[in-house]
C-alpha positions as CSV (number, residue, x, y, z in Angstrom):
1,M,0.1,0.0,0.0
2,P,1.8,3.5,-1.1
3,S,2.4,5.9,1.7
4,T,0.1,8.8,2.4
5,A,2.3,10.3,5.1
6,S,3.8,13.1,2.7
7,A,0.3,13.7,0.7
8,P,-1.1,17.3,1.6
9,L,-4.6,17.9,2.5
10,P,-6.6,20.9,1.5
11,N,-7.1,23.3,4.7
12,T,-11.1,23.0,4.7
13,A,-11.2,24.2,8.3
14,T,-12.0,28.2,6.6
15,H,-14.9,26.3,4.6
16,Q,-17.1,24.3,7.0
17,G,-19.9,25.4,7.9
18,R,-19.9,28.5,5.5
19,D,-21.6,30.0,3.0
20,R,-19.7,30.7,0.5
21,Y,-21.8,33.2,-1.5
22,L,-22.1,35.3,1.8
23,D,-17.9,35.2,2.0
24,T,-17.9,36.4,-1.8
25,L,-20.2,39.0,-1.1
26,R,-18.0,39.8,1.6
27,A,-15.0,39.9,-0.3
28,L,-16.3,42.0,-3.4
29,A,-17.6,44.7,-0.7
30,L,-14.7,45.0,1.3
31,F,-12.8,44.9,-2.1
32,R,-15.2,48.3,-3.1
33,V,-14.0,49.9,0.4
34,V,-10.5,49.8,-0.6
35,A,-11.5,51.2,-4.5
36,Y,-14.0,53.8,-3.0
37,H,-11.0,55.4,-0.9
38,A,-8.8,55.1,-3.9
39,S,-10.8,56.7,-7.0
40,P,-12.7,59.4,-7.3
41,V,-15.4,57.7,-9.6
42,M,-18.9,59.0,-8.8
43,W,-20.5,54.9,-9.3
44,F,-18.4,53.5,-6.3
45,K,-20.1,55.3,-4.1
46,W,-23.9,54.1,-4.6
47,L,-22.7,50.0,-4.3
48,P,-24.3,49.4,-0.9
49,S,-21.0,47.6,0.5
50,M,-20.8,48.9,4.1
51,G,-24.7,47.8,4.2
52,I,-23.5,44.5,2.8
53,M,-21.0,44.1,5.6
54,F,-23.5,45.2,8.1
55,A,-26.5,42.5,6.9
56,L,-23.5,39.3,6.6
57,A,-22.7,40.4,10.3
58,G,-26.0,40.5,11.4
59,S,-26.9,37.2,9.5
60,L,-23.9,35.4,11.1
61,M,-24.7,37.3,15.0
62,V,-28.0,35.3,14.7
63,R,-26.6,31.7,14.1
64,S,-24.1,32.3,16.8
65,M,-26.8,34.0,19.1
66,D,-28.9,31.0,18.5
67,K,-26.5,28.9,20.1
68,S,-25.3,31.3,23.3
69,A,-25.9,35.1,23.3
70,P,-23.7,35.9,25.7
71,R,-21.0,33.8,24.1
72,A,-21.6,35.5,21.0
73,V,-20.7,38.9,22.2
74,L,-17.8,37.7,24.0
75,N,-16.2,36.2,20.9
76,R,-17.1,39.2,18.7
77,L,-15.6,41.5,21.4
78,R,-12.2,38.9,22.0
79,R,-11.5,38.3,18.3
80,L,-12.1,42.0,17.4
81,L,-10.7,44.3,20.3
82,P,-7.2,43.0,20.5
83,V,-6.7,43.7,16.5
84,L,-8.1,47.6,17.2
85,W,-5.7,47.7,20.4
86,V,-2.7,46.6,18.1
87,F,-3.3,49.2,15.4
88,G,-3.3,52.0,17.8
89,A,-0.3,50.9,19.7
90,I,1.2,51.5,16.4
91,W,-1.1,54.5,14.5
92,I,-1.1,56.8,17.9
93,P,2.8,56.7,18.3
94,V,3.1,57.6,14.8
95,M,0.4,60.8,15.0
96,I,2.4,61.8,17.8
97,W,5.8,61.8,16.0
98,H,4.0,63.4,13.3
99,D,1.6,66.2,15.1
100,G,2.8,66.2,18.6
101,T,1.0,64.9,21.9
102,P,-2.6,64.5,21.7
103,G,-2.8,67.9,23.7
104,Q,-2.0,69.7,20.1
105,W,-4.4,67.7,17.6
106,V,-6.9,69.4,16.5
107,D,-10.2,68.3,14.2
108,A,-11.1,69.2,10.9
109,D,-12.9,72.3,11.9
110,G,-9.7,73.3,13.8
111,R,-10.9,72.2,17.4
112,S,-8.7,71.0,20.0
113,V,-9.3,67.2,20.4
114,P,-10.6,66.5,23.8
115,T,-7.5,63.9,24.9
116,W,-9.9,62.1,27.2
117,Q,-11.7,60.6,24.5
118,L,-8.3,58.6,23.5
119,V,-10.3,56.0,26.0
120,F,-12.3,55.2,23.0
121,W,-9.1,53.5,21.7
122,L,-9.6,50.7,24.4
123,I,-13.4,50.8,24.4
124,P,-15.0,52.3,21.2
125,V,-18.4,53.6,22.4
126,G,-17.1,56.6,20.7
127,N,-15.0,57.2,17.9
128,P,-11.7,56.8,18.0
129,V,-9.7,60.4,18.0
130,G,-6.7,61.4,16.2
131,S,-4.8,64.3,14.4
132,T,-6.1,65.6,11.0
133,W,-2.9,64.2,9.3
134,G,-3.8,61.1,10.8
135,V,-7.4,60.7,9.7
136,I,-6.5,58.4,6.8
137,G,-5.8,55.5,9.9
138,W,-8.4,56.6,12.4
139,G,-11.0,57.6,9.8
140,V,-12.3,54.1,9.2
141,L,-13.1,53.3,13.0
142,W,-16.5,54.5,13.0
143,Y,-17.4,51.2,11.2
144,I,-15.5,49.6,14.3
145,K,-17.2,51.0,16.7
146,T,-20.8,50.8,15.1
147,Y,-20.1,47.2,14.5
148,L,-19.7,46.6,18.5
149,L,-22.2,48.5,19.4
150,F,-24.6,45.9,17.1
151,V,-23.2,43.2,18.3
152,A,-23.7,44.3,22.2
153,L,-27.4,45.3,21.4
154,S,-28.0,42.1,19.2
155,P,-29.4,40.0,22.5
156,L,-31.8,43.1,23.0
157,L,-32.7,43.2,19.8
158,L,-33.2,39.4,18.4
159,P,-36.2,38.9,20.7
160,V,-37.5,42.3,19.9
161,F,-37.3,41.2,16.1
162,R,-38.7,38.1,16.0
163,R,-42.3,39.2,18.1
164,L,-42.2,42.6,15.4
165,P,-40.0,42.3,12.5
166,W,-41.2,45.1,10.1
167,V,-41.6,47.5,13.2
168,T,-38.3,46.7,14.3
169,M,-36.8,47.3,10.8
170,A,-38.8,50.1,9.9
171,A,-37.8,52.1,13.4
172,P,-34.4,53.3,12.6
173,F,-35.6,55.1,9.7
174,V,-38.2,57.2,11.7
175,L,-36.0,58.0,14.5
176,L,-33.1,58.7,11.6
177,A,-35.9,61.0,9.7
178,L,-36.1,63.3,13.5
179,V,-32.3,63.3,13.8
180,E,-31.8,64.8,9.9
181,T,-35.0,67.0,10.4
182,E,-33.4,68.2,13.6
183,V,-36.7,67.2,15.7
184,L,-34.6,65.1,17.5
185,P,-31.4,66.9,18.0
186,I,-28.1,65.0,18.9
187,R,-24.7,66.2,19.0
188,D,-20.9,66.1,20.0
189,W,-19.5,62.4,20.2
190,W,-22.2,60.5,21.3
191,G,-24.4,62.1,18.7
192,S,-22.3,61.0,16.1
193,S,-22.3,57.3,17.5
194,I,-26.4,57.6,17.5
195,G,-26.0,58.7,13.8
196,D,-24.1,55.9,12.6
197,A,-25.8,53.1,14.2
198,L,-29.3,55.1,13.1
199,T,-27.8,54.8,9.4
200,Y,-27.0,51.3,9.2
201,L,-29.2,49.5,11.9
202,G,-31.5,48.7,9.1
203,C,-28.9,46.6,7.5
204,W,-27.9,44.7,10.4
205,L,-31.7,43.6,11.0
206,I,-31.8,43.0,7.3
207,G,-29.1,40.0,8.5
208,F,-31.7,38.9,11.5
209,A,-34.2,38.3,8.6
210,R,-32.0,36.4,6.2
211,A,-30.9,34.6,8.8
212,D,-34.6,33.6,10.3
213,G,-35.6,32.9,6.6
214,I,-38.0,35.7,6.3
215,L,-36.3,37.4,3.1
216,Q,-36.5,34.0,1.5
217,R,-40.1,33.0,2.3
218,M,-41.3,36.4,1.0
219,R,-42.7,36.8,-2.5
220,L,-40.2,37.9,-4.7
221,S,-42.3,40.5,-6.2
222,A,-43.5,41.9,-3.2
223,L,-39.5,41.6,-2.0
224,L,-38.7,43.6,-5.1
225,A,-41.6,46.4,-4.7
226,I,-40.3,46.6,-0.8
227,G,-36.6,47.1,-1.6
228,G,-37.0,49.4,-4.8
229,A,-39.6,51.3,-2.8
230,V,-37.3,51.8,-0.2
231,A,-34.2,52.6,-2.3
232,L,-36.0,55.5,-4.4
233,A,-37.3,57.2,-1.3
234,G,-33.5,57.4,-0.3
235,V,-32.8,58.5,-3.4
236,A,-35.9,61.4,-3.6
237,W,-34.9,62.3,-0.3
238,L,-31.2,62.7,-1.4
239,L,-32.5,65.1,-4.5
240,G,-34.8,67.0,-1.9
241,P,-34.0,68.1,1.5
242,G,-31.1,65.5,1.5
243,N,-28.7,68.0,-0.3
244,A,-30.0,71.0,1.1
245,D,-26.6,72.2,2.9
246,A,-24.7,70.5,0.1
247,T,-26.1,72.9,-2.6
248,A,-25.7,76.0,-0.5
249,N,-22.2,75.0,-0.3
250,G,-22.1,74.5,-3.7
251,E,-20.7,70.3,-3.5
252,N,-21.8,67.7,-5.4
253,P,-25.5,67.3,-4.9
254,L,-25.7,63.8,-5.9
255,S,-23.3,62.7,-3.2
256,L,-24.7,60.0,-0.9
257,L,-22.6,61.1,2.0
258,N,-24.7,64.3,2.0
259,S,-27.2,62.7,3.6
260,N,-27.3,59.9,6.8
261,L,-31.1,59.4,5.7
262,A,-30.2,58.4,2.1
263,I,-27.8,56.3,3.2
264,G,-29.8,54.5,5.3
265,L,-32.9,54.3,3.0
266,F,-30.9,53.5,-0.5
267,Y,-28.5,50.8,1.1
268,F,-31.7,49.3,3.1
269,G,-33.8,48.7,-0.3
270,S,-30.6,47.5,-2.1
271,V,-29.1,45.3,0.5
272,F,-33.1,44.1,1.4
273,I,-33.2,42.7,-2.4
274,L,-29.4,41.6,-2.7
275,M,-29.6,39.1,0.7
276,R,-32.7,37.2,-0.6
277,F,-30.4,35.5,-3.1
278,S,-27.8,32.7,-2.5
279,F,-26.1,30.7,-5.2
280,R,-24.2,27.8,-4.9
281,M,-20.3,28.2,-4.9
282,E,-18.7,25.0,-5.3
283,W,-17.4,25.7,-8.6
284,L,-15.0,28.3,-6.8
285,T,-12.9,25.0,-6.1
286,R,-12.2,25.1,-9.7
287,F,-10.0,28.3,-9.5
288,P,-7.6,27.5,-6.4
289,L,-6.4,31.1,-6.5
290,L,-9.9,32.8,-6.2
291,D,-11.3,30.5,-4.0
292,R,-8.4,30.9,-1.5
293,T,-8.4,35.1,-2.3
294,I,-12.1,34.7,-0.7
295,T,-10.9,33.0,2.0
296,I,-8.3,35.3,2.9
297,F,-10.2,38.1,2.5
298,N,-13.0,36.6,5.2
299,S,-10.0,35.6,7.6
300,R,-8.3,39.2,7.2
301,A,-11.1,41.4,6.7
302,V,-10.3,43.3,9.9
303,T,-6.4,43.7,9.1
304,I,-7.4,44.5,5.5
305,F,-10.2,47.6,6.7
306,L,-7.9,48.8,9.4
307,W,-4.7,49.0,7.2
308,H,-5.6,49.7,3.5
309,G,-5.9,53.5,4.1
310,I,-2.4,53.8,5.2
311,A,-1.5,51.4,2.5
312,L,-3.0,53.4,-0.2
313,A,-1.8,56.6,1.8
314,I,1.7,55.7,0.7
315,A,1.0,54.1,-2.5
316,V,0.0,57.6,-3.5
317,N,3.1,59.4,-2.1
318,V,5.6,56.9,-3.6
319,F,4.4,57.1,-7.0
320,S,3.8,61.5,-6.5
321,Q,7.5,61.4,-6.2
322,I,7.6,60.4,-9.7
323,G,5.0,62.5,-11.3
324,V,2.2,59.3,-11.4
325,Y,-1.0,60.8,-10.1
326,Q,-3.6,58.4,-11.9
327,W,-5.2,56.1,-9.1
328,Y,-5.5,52.9,-11.7
329,I,-1.6,52.9,-12.0
330,W,-0.8,53.2,-8.3
331,F,-4.1,51.1,-7.3
332,P,-2.3,48.1,-7.7
333,F,0.9,48.9,-5.5
334,G,-1.4,49.8,-2.9
335,W,-2.7,45.9,-2.8
336,V,0.9,45.0,-2.7
337,L,1.0,46.8,0.5
338,I,-1.9,46.0,2.0
339,G,-0.7,42.4,1.4
340,A,2.9,43.4,3.5
341,A,0.0,44.1,6.7
342,V,-1.5,40.9,5.9
343,L,1.3,39.4,6.2
344,L,2.8,41.4,9.2
345,F,-0.7,41.6,11.5
346,G,-3.1,39.3,10.1
347,W,-2.0,36.5,12.6
348,I,-3.2,38.5,15.4
349,E,-6.9,37.8,14.0
350,D,-5.8,34.2,14.7
351,V,-4.3,34.6,17.8
352,A,-7.8,36.7,19.0
353,A,-9.9,34.1,17.3
354,R,-8.0,31.3,19.1
355,R,-6.7,30.0,15.9
356,K,-3.4,28.5,14.8
357,P,-1.5,31.4,14.1
358,E,-1.3,31.6,10.1
359,L,0.5,33.8,7.5
360,L,-2.2,33.5,4.7
361,P,-4.9,31.3,5.2
362,G,-6.5,28.6,3.2
363,G,-3.1,27.0,1.8
364,V,-2.5,23.2,2.1
365,R,-1.5,21.4,5.0
366,R,0.4,18.5,5.9
367,P,-1.6,15.9,7.7
368,T,-0.4,14.8,11.0
369,P,0.8,11.3,11.7
370,D,-2.5,10.3,13.2
371,Q,-4.4,11.8,10.3
372,A,-2.1,9.8,8.2
373,A,-2.5,6.4,9.5
374,D,-6.3,7.0,9.6
375,A,-6.0,7.7,5.8
376,A,-4.2,5.0,5.1
377,L,-6.5,2.2,7.1
378,L,-9.4,4.2,5.3
379,A,-7.8,3.8,1.4
380,P,-9.2,1.9,-0.8
381,P,-7.8,-1.5,-1.7
382,P,-5.1,-2.2,-4.5
383,A,-6.6,-1.8,-7.9
384,E,-5.7,-5.7,-8.4
385,L,-7.7,-6.4,-5.6
386,D,-10.5,-5.1,-7.3
387,A,-10.4,-7.7,-10.3
388,A,-10.3,-10.8,-7.9
389,P,-13.3,-13.2,-8.6
390,V,-16.7,-12.4,-6.6
391,S,-17.2,-15.2,-4.0
392,P,-19.9,-17.2,-3.7
393,A,-23.3,-15.6,-1.6
394,P,-22.9,-17.5,1.8
395,R,-25.3,-19.4,3.4
396,A,-27.8,-18.0,5.8
397,N,-26.3,-19.6,8.7
398,Q,-22.4,-19.2,7.7
399,R,-21.0,-16.0,9.6
400,V,-19.6,-13.6,7.1
401,A,-16.0,-12.7,7.9
402,R,-16.4,-8.8,6.8
403,D,-18.5,-8.8,10.2
404,R,-15.6,-9.0,12.1
405,P,-15.1,-5.6,13.8
406,D,-11.3,-5.6,12.7
407,D,-12.6,-6.2,9.2
408,P,-14.4,-3.3,7.5
409,D,-17.1,-3.6,4.9
410,P,-15.5,-3.1,1.9
411,D,-18.7,-2.0,0.3
412,S,-19.0,1.0,2.7
413,P,-18.3,4.2,1.9
414,R,-15.0,5.6,2.1
415,L,-15.0,8.4,4.4
416,L,-11.6,10.3,3.4
417,P,-10.4,12.9,6.0
């Protein structure tokens, strides 16, 4: 029998129990986030990548909470906070080196940054603060803050959602409309946190709806009508009251950034439709490079998200030194730097998740001695034995040799590890 000790086995640990369609959506959404921060192209702003990321996270949160809600919350805090802390331990000293002590930092409006808000780097209930120059690094942390807020609230939100799903999904937009029309004034750091939460809470709840099968049970015509109407309502608000300030200031009236309510409505409507569908993704295994790229994006999503802004800024500066400013030229080099960040810091996500650290997940692995021994025992017999004559059927009172515990049934299915 040939030895199997050195045969590599596919590392399917990251695939077991996972929906590869959702993994693919997350990878595409993350790529779009990076592309959006690199390019001024208008259509990038209308792709609901952040909405997709929140919806996917909400769906996965339901699956975890159905097993144990406290454990689901603690596991996500444990997996995310150390990655944020390491990022802060590096980026805060860089900002101090470039811009002086935190007491000297100012925000975009020229006001001093409250030094006490540095605590948000440890406990992100508000946006972690930094210098104006350093915003390329800390500016993306609103997503981490909002994600952790949704995680903490999910054990309270899920029972309410399951009792009144449609009311729960509509409530954030009612509150957001009151905020945007200043009927319900919010301000300061906590106002920013509430505004971000209300903008994307609807997408998080779409994840609840997908996990509970609500979207799948809906008639497609009804789903398209609801999603389309909500998305169009977002566009209508943007073209009406939502862009009043932008028009007065001479800014682009078609930017979704002009209105949180427009973002929330348009993203909700788009994601509401998108999350209904699911596709079999077995074909990915025929393209190992693409399949592994999707695995890396999902296993290193936080690292890519945290470091991509800094990588793009370095790429811009490097190419500007030689007079090249077109984003589509320096953008590939930005991905090289993002890849370097994944190699340098991605293993922290493994440690935080209590996995064996890897430089790049999703590769092949060598079997352990025990796995190799099991594979040898369960391997099919040599080809020449398959051609042996078939023995006559035993009599009813004759004991069959293959019934012995140490003689596996040759007709039983082979379950290779």
